[in-house]
ZAMARGU-4260 file (C-alpha; in steps of 0.2 Angstrom, whole numbers, plus 5000, padded with zeros to 4 digits):
<rodrens>
0) 5109/5046/4947 | 5090/5047/4946 | 5081/5064/4946 | 5064/5069/4940 | 5071/5083/4929
5) 5088/5081/4920 | 5100/5095/4924 | 5103/5097/4905 | 5085/5101/4903 | 5086/5115/4916
10) 5101/5124/4908 | 5103/5136/4893 | 5103/5134/4875 | 5122/5132/4875 | 5120/5116/4886
15) 5106/5110/4875 | 5118/5111/4860 | 5131/5100/4869 | 5119/5085/4867 | 5125/5075/4852
20) 5112/5070/4838 | 5103/5054/4842 | 5112/5046/4827 | 5129/5053/4830 | 5142/5045/4818
25) 5152/5040/4832 | 5138/5029/4839 | 5136/5010/4835 | 5124/5010/4820 | 5115/4993/4825
30) 5112/4983/4841 | 5123/4970/4834 | 5138/4981/4837 | 5135/4983/4855 | 5149/4973/4864
35) 5146/4959/4877 | 5152/4971/4891 | 5140/4984/4884 | 5125/4972/4885 | 5129/4966/4902
40) 5130/4984/4908 | 5114/4988/4900 | 5105/4974/4909 | 5112/4978/4926 | 5109/4996/4924
45) 5091/4993/4917 | 5086/4983/4933 | 5094/4996/4945 | 5085/5011/4936 | 5069/5001/4936
50) 5070/5000/4955 | 5076/5017/4957 | 5063/5025/4946 | 5050/5017/4957 | 5042/5008/4942
55) 5031/4998/4952 | 5022/5014/4958 | 5021/5020/4940 | 5014/5004/4934 | 5000/5005/4947
60) 4996/5023/4940 | 4996/5016/4922 | 4984/5002/4927 | 4972/5015/4934 | 4972/5024/4917
65) 4971/5008/4908 | 4955/5003/4917 | 4947/5020/4913 | 4950/5016/4894 | 4945/4998/4893
70) 4926/4999/4894 | 4924/5013/4881 | 4936/5003/4870 | 4925/4988/4872 | 4910/4998/4866
75) 4920/5003/4850 | 4926/4986/4847 | 4909/4977/4848 | 4901/4991/4838 | 4913/4988/4825
80) 4910/4970/4825 | 4892/4973/4823 | 4895/4983/4808 | 4904/4969/4799 | 4890/4957/4804
85) 4900/4946/4816 | 4892/4951/4832 | 4884/4935/4837 | 4899/4923/4834 | 4910/4936/4842
90) 4899/4938/4858 | 4898/4919/4859 | 4917/4918/4859 | 4920/4933/4871 | 4907/4931/4884
95) 4915/4916/4892 | 4932/4926/4894 | 4922/4941/4902 | 4914/4929/4913 | 4930/4922/4920
100) 4937/4940/4922 | 4921/4948/4929 | 4913/4934/4937 | 4895/4928/4934 | 4886/4943/4941
105) 4897/4955/4931 | 4896/4946/4915 | 4877/4945/4917 | 4876/4963/4919 | 4887/4967/4904
110) 4881/4954/4892 | 4864/4963/4888 | 4873/4979/4885 | 4886/4971/4873 | 4872/4962/4863
115) 4862/4978/4862 | 4878/4988/4855 | 4883/4974/4843 | 4866/4970/4836 | 4856/4987/4836
120) 4853/4996/4820 | 4862/5011/4828 | 4879/5002/4830 | 4887/5014/4818 | 4883/5029/4830
125) 4888/5019/4845 | 4905/5016/4836 | 4908/5034/4833 | 4903/5039/4851 | 4913/5024/4858
130) 4929/5028/4848 | 4928/5046/4853 | 4925/5042/4871 | 4939/5028/4870 | 4951/5041/4862
135) 4949/5053/4876 | 4949/5041/4890 | 4964/5031/4883 | 4973/5047/4880 | 4975/5049/4899
140) 4984/5032/4899 | 4996/5038/4885 | 4999/5055/4894 | 5003/5046/4910 | 5015/5034/4900
145) 5023/5050/4893 | 5026/5056/4911 | 5033/5039/4916 | 5045/5039/4900 | 5051/5056/4905
150) 5056/5049/4922 | 5065/5035/4914 | 5075/5047/4903 | 5077/5059/4918 | 5070/5074/4909
155) 5056/5086/4912 | 5041/5089/4902 | 5045/5104/4891 | 5030/5103/4878 | 5017/5116/4882
160) 4999/5109/4884 | 4993/5116/4867 | 5006/5105/4859 | 5007/5090/4871 | 4988/5086/4871
165) 4985/5085/4852 | 5001/5074/4851 | 4994/5063/4864 | 4977/5062/4856 | 4985/5058/4839
170) 4996/5044/4847 | 4981/5037/4856 | 4971/5037/4840 | 4984/5027/4831 | 4986/5015/4845
175) 4967/5012/4847 | 4966/5008/4828 | 4980/4996/4830 | 4972/4988/4845 | 4956/4986/4836
180) 4965/4978/4822 | 4973/4966/4834 | 4956/4962/4842 | 4948/4959/4825 | 4963/4947/4820
185) 4960/4938/4837 | 4941/4937/4834 | 4942/4931/4816 | 4946/4913/4820 | 4936/4897/4821
190) 4917/4900/4817 | 4920/4919/4814 | 4934/4916/4801 | 4923/4902/4793 | 4908/4913/4791
195) 4919/4927/4783 | 4928/4914/4772 | 4911/4907/4766 | 4905/4925/4763 | 4920/4930/4752
200) 4923/4913/4744 | 4939/4907/4753 | 4943/4889/4754 | 4948/4879/4769 | 4966/4880/4763
205) 4966/4899/4764 | 4958/4898/4781 | 4971/4886/4788 | 4985/4897/4781 | 4976/4912/4790
210) 4975/4903/4806 | 4994/4901/4806 | 5000/4917/4798 | 4990/4928/4809 | 5000/4925/4825
215) 5016/4932/4818 | 5007/4947/4811 | 4998/4950/4828 | 5015/4949/4837 | 5022/4962/4825
220) 5007/4974/4828 | 5009/4972/4846 | 5028/4976/4845 | 5023/4991/4834 | 5011/4997/4847
225) 5024/4996/4861 | 5037/5004/4850 | 5026/5019/4846 | 5024/5022/4864 | 5042/5021/4867
230) 5047/5032/4852 | 5034/5046/4853 | 5029/5049/4871 | 5045/5055/4880 | 5052/5073/4879
235) 5068/5068/4871 | 5073/5065/4853 | 5075/5047/4851 | 5087/5036/4840 | 5081/5027/4825
240) 5066/5016/4826 | 5076/5000/4826 | 5084/5004/4842 | 5067/5006/4851 | 5061/4989/4844
245) 5074/4981/4856 | 5065/4987/4871 | 5048/4983/4864 | 5054/4965/4860 | 5061/4963/4878
250) 5045/4970/4885 | 5034/4958/4876 | 5045/4943/4880 | 5045/4948/4899 | 5027/4950/4898
255) 5024/4933/4891 | 5035/4925/4903 | 5028/4934/4918 | 5010/4931/4912 | 5013/4912/4911
260) 5021/4912/4928 | 5006/4922/4935 | 4994/4910/4926 | 5002/4895/4934 | 5002/4903/4951
265) 4983/4907/4949 | 4979/4890/4944 | 4990/4880/4956 | 4993/4890/4972 | 4982/4905/4974
270) 4966/4906/4984 | 4959/4922/4976 | 4942/4913/4974 | 4940/4910/4992 | 4947/4927/4997
275) 4938/4938/4985 | 4923/4927/4980 | 4914/4934/4964 | 4927/4948/4963 | 4942/4936/4961
280) 4941/4938/4942 | 4942/4957/4943 | 4957/4957/4955 | 4966/4944/4945 | 4963/4955/4929
285) 4969/4971/4938 | 4985/4962/4944 | 4988/4956/4926 | 4986/4974/4920 | 4999/4979/4933
290) 5011/4966/4927 | 5009/4971/4909 | 5013/4989/4913 | 5028/4983/4923 | 5034/4974/4908
295) 5032/4990/4897 | 5042/5000/4909 | 5056/4988/4910 | 5057/4988/4891 | 5058/5007/4892
300) 5072/5006/4904 | 5081/4994/4893 | 5080/5006/4878 | 5086/5020/4889 | 5101/5010/4896
305) 5105/5003/4879 | 5106/5021/4872 | 5118/5025/4887 | 5129/5011/4883 | 5129/5016/4864
310) 5134/5033/4870 | 5148/5027/4882 | 5155/5016/4868 | 5156/5031/4857 | 5166/5041/4870
315) 5151/5052/4875 | 5150/5057/4894 | 5134/5048/4898 | 5139/5041/4915 | 5127/5052/4925
320) 5114/5058/4912 | 5109/5050/4895 | 5114/5063/4882 | 5099/5066/4871 | 5092/5083/4865
325) 5075/5087/4871 | 5060/5089/4860 | 5054/5105/4868 | 5060/5115/4883 | 5047/5129/4883
330) 5037/5123/4898 | 5053/5118/4908 | 5060/5136/4906 | 5043/5143/4911 | 5042/5132/4926
335) 5060/5136/4931 | 5056/5155/4930 | 5041/5153/4941 | 5051/5143/4954 | 5064/5157/4954
340) 5050/5169/4957 | 5043/5158/4972 | 5061/5158/4979 | 5062/5177/4978 | 5045/5179/4986
345) 5049/5167/5000 | 5065/5177/5004 | 5055/5193/5004 | 5042/5185/5016 | 5056/5180/5027
350) 5065/5197/5027 | 5049/5207/5030 | 5044/5195/5045 | 5029/5190/5035 | 5023/5207/5030
355) 5025/5206/5011 | 5032/5196/4996 | 5035/5211/4986 | 5053/5215/4982 | 5050/5234/4981
360) 5043/5234/4998 | 5055/5223/5007 | 5071/5229/5015 | 5084/5217/5021 | 5086/5220/5040
365) 5105/5218/5037 | 5105/5235/5028 | 5099/5243/5044 | 5113/5236/5054 | 5125/5242/5041
370) 5119/5260/5043 | 5120/5260/5062 | 5135/5270/5069 | 5149/5260/5077
</rodrens>
């Protein structure tokens, strides 16, 4: 059963109280205690819900918001690199990648802007403005992801705007900082790492260790970014963080496999270059972003269905709806009240033959029939 709003979220406080605590003692306390039958059910159900929730469309919407956030984020990253004195080596490393993505004309347009931001004395001001712009732009992506997560858990958004918006901005700030950290770790390799190593007196052995050890750290940081999205954005109280990491790990694994397959397809079979010309890099990049969001949404479905299996194994009735308490139902109740008012006004409009929607001025024609003598 898939619905945009969970029936539990539309009922009274009594029904809300029936949802067990996310860490109910009857539930399995680790993923290792999920049975093989539970894992099989989780996998099958995750695929079905992924299709039923129309996650391909959701991924397209998330791709749109991601595009809006990318270039402000690039401004912030290059400004930050300018502050630490690694602008030239970073630009030399990044521009070939941007040339592949944007094409020759696009990279030629962007390169002077990038060099100006990274090398100008005002890089600090550009960093502040870039981070502020990136934070606001990227918060649109996080908010859209929150809506997608609510669909995954079949729950309505109950948090009022004055509570939801600051939360989304805070989540976005944390994520932007983590993304910048990952970007810095990726950049600090080869000539850039050698330059910093010489500056602070690190030997070649330390640089070799860094070149190897940074990859597991980057993987952990990426998993943390995904897990934060899964844990904080939906309007449900989630289980402990270790459960969310299962979906994050699967999302990253699926993303790596699909990205590799997509890359092989582009290199060996596609004809994007002849079809789109100089725009081929942009089209490929957008498709890759869409694939990335598909992987994220599939990981979220796995988390949701793993929680369902966890509840079913504990004897909780979760066949139709995942039984998790909502974080806030204020907006849900207000929307429910407004919908009821619309229904009443629609009925009044019908009974008055289009004359009024006011209940006090509407008289049911059936009452006239009842008063007529037989």
